[in-house]
C-alpha positions in Angstrom: -11.4 -7.5 20.0 -11.3 -11.1 21.0 -12.6 -12.8 17.6 -13.2 -15.9 19.7 -15.9 -14.0 21.7 -17.6 -13.3 18.5 -17.6 -16.9 17.6 -19.2 -17.9 21.0 -21.7 -14.9 20.9 -22.9 -14.8 17.4 -26.0 -17.4 16.5 -28.6 -17.9 13.6 -31.1 -15.3 14.5 -34.7 -16.9 14.2 -36.7 -13.7 14.5 -35.7 -10.2 13.7 -37.0 -6.7 14.8 -38.5 -5.1 11.8 -38.4 -1.7 13.4 -34.5 -1.7 13.8 -32.4 -0.9 10.7 -28.9 -1.3 10.0 -27.2 2.1 9.7 -25.8 3.2 6.4 -22.4 3.2 7.5 -22.3 -0.5 8.7 -24.0 -1.5 5.5 -21.4 -0.2 3.6 -19.0 -2.2 5.7 -21.2 -5.3 4.7 -20.7 -4.7 0.9 -17.1 -4.4 1.7 -17.0 -7.7 3.4 -18.8 -9.3 0.5 -16.6 -7.8 -2.2 -13.2 -8.7 -0.4 -14.3 -12.2 0.5 -11.5 -14.8 -0.4 -11.9 -17.2 -3.1 -9.8 -19.7 -5.0 -7.2 -18.1 -7.4 -9.3 -14.9 -6.6 -11.7 -16.1 -9.3 -14.6 -14.3 -7.5 -17.4 -16.6 -9.1 -20.1 -15.0 -7.4 -22.8 -12.2 -7.4 -24.7 -10.7 -4.5 -28.3 -9.2 -4.5 -29.0 -7.0 -1.5 -32.3 -5.8 -0.5 -32.9 -3.2 2.2 -36.6 -2.2 1.3 -39.9 -3.8 1.7 -40.3 -4.4 -1.9 -36.9 -5.9 -2.6 -37.4 -8.2 0.4 -41.0 -9.3 -0.6 -39.3 -10.3 -4.0 -37.1 -12.5 -2.0 -39.7 -14.0 0.3 -41.6 -15.4 -2.7 -39.1 -18.2 -2.5 -39.8 -19.0 1.2 -43.5 -20.0 1.1 -45.2 -23.4 1.5 -42.6 -25.9 2.9 -40.1 -22.9 3.4 -42.6 -20.8 5.3 -40.9 -20.6 8.4 -38.3 -18.6 6.8 -40.4 -16.0 5.3 -40.7 -13.6 8.2 -36.9 -13.7 8.7 -36.6 -12.3 5.4 -39.4 -9.9 5.5 -38.4 -8.6 9.2 -34.8 -8.5 8.7 -33.1 -4.8 7.8 -31.1 -6.3 4.9 -31.3 -9.5 3.0 -28.3 -10.8 0.8 -28.8 -13.4 -2.1 -25.6 -15.3 -2.8 -25.5 -16.3 -6.5 -22.9 -18.7 -8.0 -21.8 -18.2 -11.7 -23.5 -20.7 -13.9 -20.0 -21.0 -15.9 -16.4 -19.9 -15.2 -15.8 -18.7 -18.8 -13.1 -16.8 -20.4 -15.0 -13.5 -20.4 -15.1 -13.6 -16.6 -11.6 -14.8 -16.4 -10.4 -11.9 -18.5 -12.5 -9.4 -16.6 -10.9 -10.5 -13.3 -7.4 -10.5 -14.7 -7.9 -6.9 -16.2 -9.1 -5.6 -12.8 -6.2 -7.1 -11.0 -3.8 -5.2 -13.5 -6.1 -1.9 -13.0 -5.3 -2.4 -9.0 -1.6 -2.7 -9.5 -1.4 -6.5 -8.6 0.3 -7.2 -12.0 2.9 -4.7 -12.9 4.6 -6.4 -15.8 3.1 -8.3 -18.9 5.1 -11.4 -17.3 3.3 -11.2 -14.1 -0.2 -10.9 -16.0 0.6 -14.1 -18.3 1.9 -16.1 -15.1 -1.5 -15.0 -13.0 -3.5 -16.0 -16.2 -1.6 -19.2 -16.6 -1.8 -20.1 -12.8 -5.5 -19.3 -12.5 -6.6 -21.2 -15.8 -4.7 -24.3 -14.5 -7.1 -24.6 -11.7 -10.1 -23.4 -13.4 -9.6 -25.7 -16.4 -9.0 -28.6 -14.0 -12.5 -28.0 -12.5 -14.0 -27.6 -15.9 -12.6 -30.5 -17.9 -10.9 -33.0 -15.7 -12.9 -33.1 -12.6 -16.0 -31.6 -14.2 -17.1 -30.0 -10.8 -16.8 -26.4 -11.9 -20.2 -25.6 -10.4 -19.7 -27.4 -7.1 -16.0 -25.7 -6.8 -17.6 -22.3 -7.5 -20.2 -22.9 -4.8 -17.6 -23.5 -2.3 -16.0 -20.4 -3.0 -19.3 -18.5 -2.4 -19.8 -20.3 1.0 -16.3 -18.7 1.8 -18.0 -15.5 1.3 -20.9 -16.5 3.4 -18.6 -17.3 6.4 -16.8 -13.9 5.9 -20.1 -12.2 6.2 -21.4 -14.1 9.2 -18.4 -13.5 11.2 -17.9 -9.9 10.0 -21.5 -9.2 11.0 -21.0 -10.4 14.3 -18.1 -8.1 14.7 -20.2 -5.2 13.6 -22.8 -6.1 16.1 -25.4 -7.3 13.5 -27.5 -10.4 13.7 -27.7 -12.7 10.9 -29.4 -16.1 9.7 -28.1 -18.1 6.8 -31.0 -19.6 4.9 -31.0 -22.5 2.5 -34.5 -23.5 2.9 -36.0 -21.5 -0.2 -37.3 -22.3 -3.6 -34.2 -21.9 -5.8 -35.9 -22.2 -9.1 -38.7 -19.8 -8.0 -36.0 -17.2 -6.7 -33.8 -17.8 -9.8 -36.9 -16.9 -12.1 -38.1 -13.8 -10.0 -34.6 -12.3 -10.1 -33.9 -13.3 -13.8 -30.8 -15.1 -12.8 -30.5 -17.5 -15.8 -30.6 -14.7 -18.0 -27.4 -13.2 -16.1 -25.5 -16.6 -16.0 -26.4 -16.9 -12.3 -28.0 -19.2 -9.8 -28.9 -18.7 -6.2 -27.1 -20.5 -3.6 -27.9 -19.2 -0.2 -29.8 -16.3 1.6 -28.5 -14.6 4.6 -30.8 -12.3 6.5 -29.3 -9.3 8.4 -30.5 -7.2 11.1 -31.3 -7.2 15.0 -32.8 -9.9 17.1 -36.3 -9.2 18.5 -37.5 -10.5 21.7 -39.2 -13.5 20.0 -35.8 -14.8 19.0 -35.6 -18.0 21.2 -32.0 -18.9 19.9 -30.7 -16.1 21.4 -31.6 -17.5 24.8 -30.5 -21.0 24.1 -26.7 -22.2 25.0 -24.5 -22.6 22.1 -23.7 -26.4 21.4 -20.9 -27.8 19.4 -19.0 -31.2 19.6 -16.1 -31.3 22.2 -12.6 -30.0 20.9 -11.2 -33.7 20.8 -14.2 -34.7 18.5 -13.1 -32.2 15.8 -9.6 -31.1 16.2 -6.5 -33.3 15.8 -3.1 -31.7 16.7 -0.3 -33.3 14.7 
């Protein structure tokens, strides 16, 4: 597999074929991509809602009406839709849960290793919480690492995808009860297979030239 070929061939799908569904085995791989996405200090400040049925997709599509109406059919016709959510706060309970999981997974074989991991992660978390006071923005950046992981991974699996920021965040947060869970929606990704109406699939990709975006030191 040439990963550059995937970057050159994938695109933001503008129309999905509602009759084509992602097989269960590939859907399971999508979940693995989400769970094992990278994040700063392995803080994992996210939660993912996945809809693979009409009722679930309809709930998400409520947030893509009116000014965002162009995105509603993408959500309804996709096979699967993922809502990427950011934690409202990087609190001590979450940090303790992450640390405990790392210990269960065998990453922290000694008490010293556990203490060092907690100290190192807390340094960065507290820097964003109290000094820079940009913790929400910092956490959203981690969520977008997961978005990138999903988009490239979906391309490798032969699955089409479309990232969507055009939706009513407040409406979606209310529909999914996110505030009560300490979450806020950040971005939606629709997944499935393109239809013949996907005009973007027929257009050449366009990016700035290499010399405009890459400087070799």
